[in-house]
C-alpha positions in Angstrom: -110.1 54.4 -39.5 -112.6 51.9 -41.0 -116.2 53.2 -40.5 -118.4 50.7 -42.4 -118.2 47.2 -43.6 -118.0 48.1 -47.3 -114.5 49.6 -46.7 -113.1 46.4 -45.3 -110.3 44.8 -47.4 -109.9 41.2 -46.1 -106.6 39.4 -46.3 -106.9 36.7 -49.1 -107.4 33.2 -47.7 -108.4 31.5 -50.9 -105.0 30.4 -52.2 -105.4 27.9 -55.0 -101.6 27.7 -55.5 -101.4 26.0 -52.1 -104.6 24.0 -52.4 -104.6 20.4 -51.1 -106.5 17.4 -52.2 -107.2 14.0 -50.7 -108.9 10.9 -52.0 -112.5 11.7 -52.8 -112.1 15.4 -52.1 -112.0 18.5 -54.3 -109.0 20.7 -54.1 -109.2 22.8 -51.0 -107.7 26.3 -51.5 -107.8 26.9 -47.7 -105.7 23.8 -46.8 -102.5 25.9 -46.3 -104.1 27.6 -43.3 -104.0 24.3 -41.3 -100.3 24.8 -40.8 -100.6 27.2 -37.9 -96.8 27.5 -37.5 -96.0 28.5 -41.1 -94.9 32.1 -41.7 -97.7 32.5 -44.3 -100.4 31.5 -41.8 -98.9 33.7 -39.0 -98.9 36.7 -41.3 -102.5 36.0 -42.4 -103.7 35.8 -38.8 -101.8 39.1 -37.9 -103.5 40.8 -40.9 -106.9 39.6 -39.8 -106.3 40.8 -36.2 -105.2 44.3 -37.5 -108.3 44.6 -39.6 -110.6 43.6 -36.7 -109.0 46.0 -34.3 -109.2 48.8 -36.9 -112.9 48.3 -37.4 -113.7 48.0 -33.6 -111.7 51.2 -32.9 -114.4 53.0 -34.9 -117.4 51.8 -32.8 -118.6 54.9 -31.0 -119.9 53.1 -27.9 -116.8 50.9 -27.5 -115.2 52.7 -24.6 -118.5 53.0 -22.8 -119.2 49.3 -23.2 -115.6 48.5 -22.1 -116.0 50.6 -19.0 -119.3 49.1 -18.0 -118.1 45.5 -18.7 -115.1 46.2 -16.5 -117.4 47.3 -13.7 -119.8 44.4 -14.2 -117.1 41.8 -14.1 -115.8 43.1 -10.8 -118.0 41.1 -8.4 -117.2 38.4 -5.9 -117.6 34.8 -7.1 -117.5 31.7 -4.9 -117.9 28.1 -5.8 -120.1 25.7 -3.9 -118.2 24.6 -0.7 -117.4 20.9 -0.2 -116.0 19.0 2.8 -113.2 16.5 3.0 -111.9 15.0 6.2 -113.5 17.7 8.4 -112.0 20.6 6.3 -114.1 22.7 3.9 -112.9 23.9 0.5 -114.2 26.4 -2.1 -112.9 28.4 -5.0 -113.2 32.2 -4.8 -112.6 35.2 -6.9 -113.0 38.6 -5.2 -113.6 40.4 -8.5 -111.1 41.0 -11.2 -108.6 38.2 -10.5 -107.7 36.4 -13.7 -108.3 33.1 -12.1 -110.1 32.0 -8.9 -108.2 30.7 -5.9 -108.8 27.6 -3.9 -109.5 28.3 -0.2 -109.6 26.0 2.8 -111.9 26.7 5.8 -113.0 25.4 9.1 -116.6 25.8 8.2 -118.5 26.3 4.9 -119.2 30.0 5.6 -115.8 30.8 7.2 -113.3 33.2 5.7 -110.5 30.6 5.7 -107.2 31.0 3.9 -105.8 30.7 0.4 -104.5 27.2 -0.4 -103.8 27.5 -4.1 -103.5 30.7 -6.1 -103.2 30.1 -9.8 -102.4 33.8 -10.4 -98.9 33.5 -8.9 -97.9 30.2 -10.7 -96.4 32.2 -13.6 -95.2 35.8 -13.7 -97.2 36.5 -16.9 -100.3 34.7 -15.7 -100.2 32.1 -18.4 -100.5 29.1 -16.2 -104.1 28.1 -15.3 -105.5 25.6 -12.8 -108.0 23.4 -14.8 -109.1 21.0 -12.1 -108.5 20.1 -8.4 -109.2 17.0 -6.4 -108.9 16.9 -2.6 -108.0 13.7 -0.8 -110.7 12.0 1.3 -108.9 12.9 4.6 -108.5 16.5 3.5 -104.8 16.5 3.9 -103.7 16.8 0.2 -105.0 18.4 -3.0 -104.1 17.2 -6.5 -104.4 20.0 -9.0 -103.9 20.1 -12.8 -102.2 23.0 -14.5 -102.1 24.0 -18.2 -99.7 26.6 -19.7 -100.4 29.3 -22.3 -103.8 28.0 -23.2 -102.7 24.4 -23.9 -105.0 21.5 -23.3 -102.1 19.4 -22.0 -102.4 19.1 -18.2 -99.8 18.5 -15.5 -100.9 17.1 -12.2 -99.2 18.2 -9.0 -99.9 17.6 -5.3 -100.0 20.2 -2.5 -100.0 19.6 1.3 -103.1 21.3 2.8 -101.6 22.1 6.2 -98.4 23.8 4.9 -99.7 24.9 1.4 -96.4 23.5 0.0 -96.1 21.4 -3.1 -94.8 17.9 -2.5 -92.8 17.6 -5.7 -95.1 15.4 -7.7 -95.5 16.2 -11.5 -97.6 14.0 -13.8 -97.3 15.1 -17.4 -99.1 14.4 -20.7 -102.6 14.3 -19.2 -105.8 15.7 -20.7 -108.4 14.3 -18.3 -109.4 16.6 -15.4 -110.1 13.7 -13.1 -108.0 12.4 -10.2 -109.7 9.7 -8.1 -108.1 9.3 -4.7 -107.7 6.0 -2.9 -109.8 5.8 0.2 -106.7 6.0 2.5 -105.5 9.1 0.6 -102.2 7.5 -0.2 -102.5 8.2 -3.9 -104.8 8.6 -6.8 -105.8 7.2 -10.2 -105.4 9.5 -13.2 -105.5 9.3 -17.0 -102.5 10.1 -19.3 -102.0 10.0 -23.0 -99.2 8.3 -24.8 -96.5 11.0 -24.9 -96.3 12.9 -28.3 -93.1 13.1 -30.3 -90.7 15.7 -29.2 -91.4 19.0 -31.0 -94.8 17.8 -32.1 -96.6 18.3 -28.7 -99.1 20.7 -30.1 -99.5 19.2 -33.6 -99.8 15.4 -33.3 -103.1 13.7 -32.9 -103.8 12.6 -29.3 -102.4 9.2 -28.5 -104.1 6.4 -26.6 -105.3 7.1 -23.1 -104.3 4.9 -20.2 -105.1 4.8 -16.4 -102.3 4.9 -13.9 -102.1 4.9 -10.1 -99.7 7.4 -8.5 -98.4 7.1 -5.0 -97.9 10.6 -3.5 -94.2 11.4 -3.3 -93.0 9.1 -6.0 -91.9 9.9 -9.6 -94.2 9.5 -12.5 -92.1 6.7 -14.1 -92.9 4.6 -11.0 -96.6 4.9 -11.4 -98.5 1.6 -11.8 -100.3 1.0 -15.1 -103.9 0.0 -14.2 -105.9 0.1 -17.5 -104.6 0.1 -21.1 -107.5 -0.7 -23.4 -106.6 -3.1 -26.2 -108.4 -0.8 -28.6 -106.7 2.6 -28.3 -109.9 4.3 -29.6 -111.5 3.5 -26.2 -111.4 6.2 -23.5 -111.1 4.7 -20.0 -112.3 6.5 -16.9 -112.2 5.2 -13.3 -114.0 6.1 -10.1 -113.5 4.9 -6.6 -116.7 3.9 -4.7 -117.6 6.0 -1.6 -116.6 3.1 0.7 -113.3 2.6 -1.1 -114.1 -1.0 -1.8 -114.5 -1.0 -5.6 -112.9 0.6 -8.6 -115.4 1.3 -11.4 -114.1 1.5 -15.0 -116.0 3.1 -17.9 -114.8 2.3 -21.4 -116.4 4.6 -23.9 -116.0 5.5 -27.6 -117.7 8.8 -27.7 -119.6 11.5 -25.9 -123.0 10.2 -24.8 -124.4 6.7 -23.9 -122.9 3.4 -24.8 -120.0 2.9 -22.4 -119.2 -0.5 -20.9 -118.9 -0.6 -17.1 -116.6 -2.9 -15.3 -115.7 -3.2 -11.6 -112.8 -4.4 -9.6 -113.0 -5.5 -5.9 -110.0 -3.8 -4.5 -109.9 -6.3 -1.6 -109.9 -9.2 -4.0 -107.9 -8.0 -7.0 -107.0 -11.5 -8.1 -110.7 -11.9 -9.1 -110.0 -9.4 -11.9 -112.3 -7.0 -13.6 -116.0 -8.0 -14.0 -118.5 -6.6 -16.4 -121.3 -4.7 -14.7 -123.0 -3.3 -17.8 -122.0 -4.4 -21.3 -121.3 -1.9 -24.0 -124.4 -0.8 -25.9 -126.5 2.2 -26.8 -127.7 2.9 -23.2 -126.5 5.4 -20.7 -125.3 3.8 -17.5 -123.5 5.7 -14.7 -122.8 4.4 -11.2 -124.0 6.9 -8.6 -123.7 4.8 -5.4 -122.9 1.3 -4.1 -123.8 -0.6 -1.0 -122.0 -3.9 -0.5 -122.4 -5.9 -3.7 -125.2 -3.7 -5.0 -124.6 -0.8 -7.5 -127.1 2.0 -8.1 -127.1 3.3 -11.7 -128.5 6.3 -13.5 -129.7 4.9 -16.9 -131.8 5.7 -19.8 -132.4 2.0 -20.6 -136.1 1.7 -21.0 -136.6 5.3 -20.0 -135.7 8.2 -22.2 -136.0 10.7 -19.3 -133.7 8.4 -17.2 -134.3 6.4 -14.1 -132.3 4.8 -11.2 -131.9 1.1 -11.0 -130.0 -1.3 -8.7 -127.8 -4.1 -9.9 -126.5 -7.1 -7.9 -122.9 -7.3 -9.0 -122.7 -11.0 -7.8 -125.3 -12.0 -10.4 -123.9 -13.1 -13.8 -123.9 -10.5 -16.6 -125.3 -11.3 -20.0 -125.4 -9.3 -23.2 -128.4 -7.3 -21.9 -129.6 -8.3 -18.4 -132.6 -6.0 -17.5 -134.1 -8.9 -15.5 -131.3 -8.3 -13.0 -132.1 -4.6 -12.7 -134.3 -3.6 -9.9 -136.0 -0.2 -10.5 -135.4 2.2 -7.6 -136.5 5.6 -8.9 -138.8 5.3 -12.0 -138.7 7.6 -14.9 -140.7 10.9 -14.5 -142.0 13.4 -17.0 -139.0 15.6 -16.2 -135.5 14.7 -17.3 -133.3 13.2 -14.5 -130.1 15.0 -15.2 -127.9 13.6 -12.4 -128.2 11.9 -9.1 -126.0 11.9 -5.9 -125.7 9.7 -2.9 -125.7 12.1 0.1 -126.5 11.4 3.7 -127.5 7.8 2.8 -130.2 9.2 0.4 -130.5 9.9 -3.3 -130.6 13.6 -4.2 -131.9 13.9 -7.8 -131.4 16.9 -10.1 -134.2 17.1 -12.7 -134.8 19.5 -15.5 -138.4 20.6 -16.0 -138.8 22.7 -19.2 -135.0 23.4 -19.1 -135.1 24.6 -15.4 -133.7 22.8 -12.3 -135.8 20.8 -9.8 -134.4 18.9 -6.8 -136.0 15.8 -5.3 -134.9 13.5 -2.4 -135.5 9.7 -2.3 -134.6 7.0 0.1 -132.2 4.4 -1.2 -135.1 2.0 -1.7 -136.8 4.6 -3.9 -139.3 6.0 -1.4 -140.0 9.7 -2.2 -139.0 12.0 0.7 -139.5 15.6 -0.5 -138.8 18.2 -3.2 -136.3 20.9 -2.3 -137.8 24.3 -3.1 -136.0 26.4 -5.8 -136.8 29.8 -7.3 -138.5 29.8 -10.7 -136.6 29.8 -14.1 -133.2 28.9 -12.6 -130.5 26.3 -12.8 -128.0 24.8 -10.4 -124.6 26.5 -10.8 -121.2 25.0 -10.2 -117.7 26.2 -9.4 -114.9 27.3 -11.7 -112.8 24.1 -11.3 -115.3 21.5 -12.2 -116.9 20.5 -8.9 -120.4 19.1 -8.8 -123.4 21.4 -9.2 -124.4 20.2 -5.7 -122.0 19.0 -3.0 -122.3 16.7 -0.1 -121.0 13.3 1.2 -122.5 9.9 1.8 -121.9 10.4 5.6 -123.4 13.9 6.1 -127.0 15.1 6.0 -125.8 18.6 4.9 -126.0 19.5 1.2 -125.0 22.7 -0.5 -126.0 24.0 -3.9 -126.0 27.3 -5.9 -128.8 28.6 -8.0 -128.2 30.9 -11.0 -130.5 32.7 -13.4 -130.2 35.2 -16.2 -130.4 38.1 -13.7 -128.6 36.6 -10.7 -125.0 35.5 -10.4 -125.7 32.8 -7.8 -127.4 32.3 -4.5 -125.9 29.6 -2.2 -128.3 27.4 -0.2 -127.8 24.8 2.5 -130.3 21.9 2.9 -130.5 19.5 5.8 -131.6 16.1 4.5 -132.8 15.0 8.0 -134.9 18.0 9.0 -135.8 19.1 5.5 -134.8 22.7 6.2 -133.4 24.9 3.4 -131.3 28.0 4.4 -130.0 30.8 2.2 -126.3 31.1 3.0 -125.2 33.7 0.5 -127.2 36.1 -1.7 -126.2 36.8 -5.3 -123.2 39.2 -5.6 -124.9 40.6 -8.7 -128.7 40.8 -9.1 -130.4 42.8 -11.8 -133.4 44.5 -10.2 -136.5 42.2 -10.7 -138.6 45.4 -10.9 -136.6 46.4 -13.9 -135.8 43.1 -15.7 -137.9 40.1 -16.4 -137.5 36.6 -17.9 -140.2 34.7 -19.7 -140.4 31.5 -21.7 -141.8 31.5 -25.2 -142.6 28.5 -27.4 -141.2 28.3 -31.0 -142.4 25.8 -33.6 -139.5 24.4 -35.8 -139.7 23.4 -39.4 -141.0 19.9 -38.7 -143.6 21.1 -36.1 -141.5 20.4 -33.0 -142.1 22.9 -30.2 -139.0 24.2 -28.4 -138.5 26.6 -25.5 -137.0 30.1 -26.0 -136.0 32.1 -22.9 -136.4 35.8 -23.3 -134.8 38.3 -20.8 -135.4 42.1 -21.2 -136.2 45.3 -19.5 -139.8 45.5 -18.3 -141.8 48.0 -20.4 -139.4 47.5 -23.4 -141.5 48.8 -26.4 -142.5 45.9 -28.7 -142.0 47.9 -31.9 -140.0 45.6 -34.1 -136.5 47.1 -33.7 -135.2 45.7 -30.4 -131.6 44.4 -30.8 -131.5 40.7 -29.9 -128.6 38.4 -28.9 -129.7 34.9 -29.8 -127.6 32.2 -28.1 -127.6 28.4 -28.8 -125.6 25.2 -28.6 -127.7 22.1 -29.5 -125.3 19.2 -29.3 -123.6 16.3 -27.5 -126.5 16.1 -25.0 -125.4 19.3 -23.3 -128.2 21.3 -21.6 -128.7 25.0 -22.4 -130.5 26.4 -19.4 -130.7 29.7 -17.5 -127.3 31.1 -16.5 -125.6 34.4 -15.6 -123.1 36.3 -17.7 -121.7 39.8 -17.0 -121.5 40.4 -20.7 -125.2 39.5 -21.0 -126.0 41.8 -18.1 -124.4 44.7 -19.9 -126.3 43.9 -23.1 -129.6 43.9 -21.1 -128.8 47.2 -19.4 -128.1 48.8 -22.8 -131.6 47.9 -23.9 -131.0 44.7 -25.7 -133.0 41.4 -25.4 -131.3 38.1 -24.6 -132.8 35.1 -26.3 -131.5 31.6 -25.2 -132.7 28.6 -27.2 -132.9 25.0 -25.9 -132.3 23.2 -29.2 -132.6 19.5 -30.2 -129.2 17.7 -29.8 -129.1 18.8 -26.2 -130.2 16.9 -23.2 -133.0 19.1 -21.8 -135.7 16.7 -22.7 -134.0 13.3 -22.5 -132.6 10.8 -24.9 -135.1 11.3 -27.8 -134.4 15.1 -27.7 -130.7 14.4 -28.0 -131.1 11.8 -30.8 -133.3 14.1 -32.8 -130.3 16.5 -33.2 -127.3 14.3 -33.9 -125.8 12.5 -36.9 -128.3 12.3 -39.7 -130.7 14.4 -37.7 -128.2 17.3 -37.1 -130.1 19.5 -39.6 -132.9 19.7 -37.1 -130.6 21.7 -34.8 -130.0 24.3 -37.5 -133.7 24.4 -38.4 -134.5 25.0 -34.7 -132.1 27.9 -34.3 -133.3 29.5 -37.6 -136.9 29.0 -36.4 -136.1 31.0 -33.3 -134.7 33.8 -35.4 -137.8 33.8 -37.6 -140.0 33.9 -34.5 -138.1 36.9 -33.1 -138.5 38.7 -36.4 -142.2 38.0 -36.7 -143.1 38.4 -33.0 -143.1 42.2 -33.1 -139.9 42.4 -30.9 -137.3 42.7 -33.6 -136.3 42.3 -37.3 -133.7 40.2 -39.0 -131.0 42.9 -39.3 -131.3 43.5 -35.5 -130.7 39.9 -34.6 -127.2 38.7 -33.7 -126.4 35.0 -33.1 -123.7 33.5 -30.9 -122.4 30.1 -29.9 -119.2 28.3 -29.1 -117.5 25.0 -30.1 -120.5 22.9 -31.2 -122.4 26.2 -30.9 -119.8 27.8 -33.2 -120.6 25.2 -35.8 -124.3 26.0 -35.2 -123.6 29.7 -35.9 -121.5 29.1 -38.9 -123.9 26.7 -40.5 -127.0 28.9 -39.9 -125.1 31.9 -41.4 -124.2 29.8 -44.4 -127.7 28.3 -45.0 -129.7 31.4 -44.1 -127.6 34.6 -44.1 -130.8 36.6 -44.6 -132.0 35.9 -41.1 -129.2 37.6 -39.1 -127.6 41.0 -38.9 -124.5 39.8 -37.1 -122.9 36.5 -36.1 -120.2 35.5 -33.5 -118.9 31.9 -33.7 -116.6 31.2 -30.9 -114.0 28.3 -31.4 -116.3 26.7 -33.9 -115.8 23.3 -35.4 -116.3 24.1 -39.1 -114.4 21.9 -41.6 -115.8 18.5 -41.0 -113.9 16.9 -43.9 -110.6 17.8 -42.2 -111.5 17.6 -38.5 -110.2 14.1 -38.3 -106.7 15.5 -38.9 -106.8 17.9 -36.0 -105.0 17.2 -32.8 -108.2 17.1 -30.8 -110.1 14.9 -33.2 -110.1 12.0 -30.7 -112.2 14.1 -28.3 -115.3 12.5 -29.6 -114.4 8.8 -29.8 -116.7 6.9 -32.1 -118.7 3.8 -31.3 -118.5 0.9 -33.8 -122.3 1.2 -34.1 -122.3 4.8 -35.2 -119.6 4.2 -37.8 -121.9 2.1 -39.8 -124.2 4.8 -41.4 -126.5 3.6 -44.2 -125.5 4.8 -47.7 -129.0 6.3 -48.0 -127.9 9.2 -45.8 -124.5 9.5 -47.3 -122.1 7.9 -44.8 -121.0 10.3 -42.0 -122.4 13.5 -43.5 -119.3 15.0 -44.9 -116.4 13.6 -42.9 -113.1 12.3 -44.0 -113.8 8.7 -43.0 -116.7 8.7 -45.5 -114.2 8.9 -48.3 -111.1 7.1 -47.1 -111.9 4.5 -44.4 -115.6 3.6 -44.7 -116.7 0.4 -46.4 -116.8 0.8 -50.2 -120.6 0.5 -50.1 -121.0 3.8 -48.4 -118.1 5.8 -49.7 -119.1 8.9 -51.7 -118.3 12.6 -51.9 -120.6 14.6 -49.7 -122.1 17.9 -50.8 -121.0 21.2 -49.2 -124.3 21.4 -47.3 -123.7 18.0 -45.8 -120.2 19.0 -44.7 -121.7 21.2 -42.0 -124.4 18.8 -40.8 -122.7 17.4 -37.7 -120.2 18.4 -35.2 -119.9 14.9 -33.6 -120.2 12.5 -36.5 -118.4 9.1 -36.3 -115.3 10.0 -38.3 -114.5 13.1 -36.2 -114.1 10.9 -33.1 -110.9 9.2 -34.0 -107.7 9.8 -35.9 -107.7 9.9 -39.7 -106.0 6.6 -40.1 -106.9 3.1 -38.8 -104.8 2.1 -35.8 -104.5 -1.6 -36.5 -100.8 -1.4 -37.0 -100.2 0.4 -33.7 -97.9 -1.4 -31.3 -99.7 -2.6 -28.3 -98.3 -3.5 -24.9 -98.8 -7.2 -24.0 -101.0 -8.0 -21.1 -99.0 -8.7 -17.9 -99.9 -9.6 -14.4 -99.4 -7.3 -11.5 -97.3 -8.2 -8.5 -100.4 -9.2 -6.6 -101.1 -11.9 -9.2 -104.2 -10.3 -10.8 -104.5 -10.7 -14.6 -106.8 -8.6 -16.8 -109.8 -9.7 -18.6 -109.2 -9.9 -22.3 -109.3 -6.6 -24.1 -109.5 -4.4 -21.0 -106.5 -3.8 -18.7 -102.8 -4.6 -18.6 -102.1 -4.2 -14.9 -103.4 -3.4 -11.4 -102.0 -1.4 -8.6 -100.1 -3.6 -6.2 -100.7 -3.3 -2.5 -98.4 -0.9 -0.8 -95.5 -2.6 0.9 
C-alpha cells in the first residue's frame, strides 16, 4: 500500500523513441499517447489507474467520505416544469438513479407519470439521454441518446400518450437542438457529415448541416435545409413562436459574431434574407411580432441591451440606424431574455448573482421579481431554459440555487406580479451553521474580481483551513453560485469553498470576456493565482492547504496555473482539461470552437495564435513562428483550435439546388428548403 507521494513510481510517459515532429515543432516524446487505441497507450492508462487506486486506498478517511457522499447524493432532484399543448413536463430523479427521467403531468405540481426513463434504455446503463424537445402540441417528444460516453447523438421520437417510440432514428448528430414545426409534424435538426466506417471516434468532425425530419419517415428521406458553402460554419436554426419564420445563425466560434438570416415559411420562394450581418457583435433573436424581430445584443452596449429590427427594411453592412432600442443597457449584465406572456422577462447578473426584471414589449419597465441573496437561476438536467414559460401564458417558473441550497422552485404570475414558492430545496445546509460571503481580490494588473467564500460559521481564522478553489474563466461562461453534493460534504468536514469569477467569463459583460481570451488569456491565470495568494495571506489558509479544481477550459486553467506557479497550491484536480494546444487541432472535437476569419489574423507582435498548430503550418508566413512552452498554455479557445488541422479548400461541396417549392438559396448559405407537405 502506497502511503506517501515519495513512494509513487509513475509509468513512464516520456518516450523519445516514439516522439513525433511536425513542421515548426520540436520532437514531442508524448505524441505516442495520442493513439488511444494502441496497446501501448492502453497499458499505460491501466498502469496509471492502478497507481491511483493504490494511493487512494491508503487515505484513512476515504470510506467515511464515500459513505457521506453516498448519503448526500441521495436527494430528490426535479427540473423546472414547462408546458406544451396543455401538458406539463419535467425531469426528475428521486435520489440515486444514474439518470433523471422525463415525466408528463396534468399540472406543474402534479405527480404525473414517467414518459422517458434513460435508465432502462440499456441493460448496463451506458445509454444516456442528452437532450429532449417536446412538440408544440405536447403529443410527441424528440430525444437524443448517446452510448458509452460518446458525443455522437441519435435522435428518436416518442409518442406522449402511449409512451411508445415511433421508430424514428436520426444518426451522426452532435447538436442537442431539435426545433419543431408549429404544427408538430416534424422538426429541424443538425447532423454532421458521417465519418468513415471504423473511424467514428477518431476522425475530426465533418461539416454540419441542417435537415428537416417528418415524424414517421426514414432519415434518408429528410430534406436538406441548410448546408453552408464554408464547412467551418456552424448553422443553427430556431422557429419563431408564431411558426411564421425560420431564423438561421451561422457562426464560426463560441461567442459573438454570428450572421443571422431569416426565412418566411409562408413565402419560401423569397429565400433567406440577412437580418444581422456577420461581425464581432452578439445578436440573438428572442422574440418576433409580425415583421419585427427583437434581439439581445452587445452592439454599442458591453452589458447588452434589447433592440427591435424591422425585417422589411434593407440590411447593410452595419445598420444600427434601423435598430430601435427597447431595453437599454444597465449597470448589470443582461445574461438572457425571454418572451413570456407577451412581455420580456430579463435575467441579469449583478456581481455574479441573478436578478430578474420584467418589461413590456415596448421597453416599459414593469417590475423586478424578488430573489434571495447570493443565488443563481438553476436549470434542468436535459438542457431546458433556466426559466420556463410560453408567449401565450402569464405563468413563469424558475428555480433558484446557491452554495447551500439544491434548488427552490418558484412560480410567478406576470399579470398579478405574485411570486409563490412551489417547492423548497431538497437539500439545505443550515443557514445558522453555514454562511456565504463575497470577497474582493486584486489581480496582477489591478483588476478587482469577486471571490465567493462558503464555510462554517465560527470557523477559526488561524491560517490552516483546507480550501477548495474552483474556477473556469473562459468562452464567456458565467461562474456563479451553484450547489454540489460533493461541495456540501467538503463544507461539512470543515473545508472552505472558494469560487472565483475570472476574466474570460461573461459575468461582467463583453469587456470582461475579451479581457480573458486570445492574447489576454494570461489574465485568467493571473486572476486565479491572485485568488490563491489572497487566500494564503488572508489568515484563512496557506499554500499547502489550498487545492484547485476546474474542468475543460477550467482544466486548462488548473494545468497552466500548476505549471506556472506550483508553489501556490498543495493539490490540483484538472477535469477533462484541454492541455496540448499545439496538437488540439488534430483532435476529433477540434471543430467545437469554430474560428472567425477575423480572429485568425493575429498580429505577429503577439506570436500568432499563442502556441497553436495553425501558427506554424497554416498561418500567413508573416506570423509563422515557433511559440514558447509558456505560450502553448495561454489559450483554450484560440483561432487554430476551432477548425481541423488542414485547410478545407479541396473539400467536395454539394451544388446549390432548388427545392420542390421553387425556392433557391442565397449565395453561400443554404442548399435546399423543406417542401410543403403533400
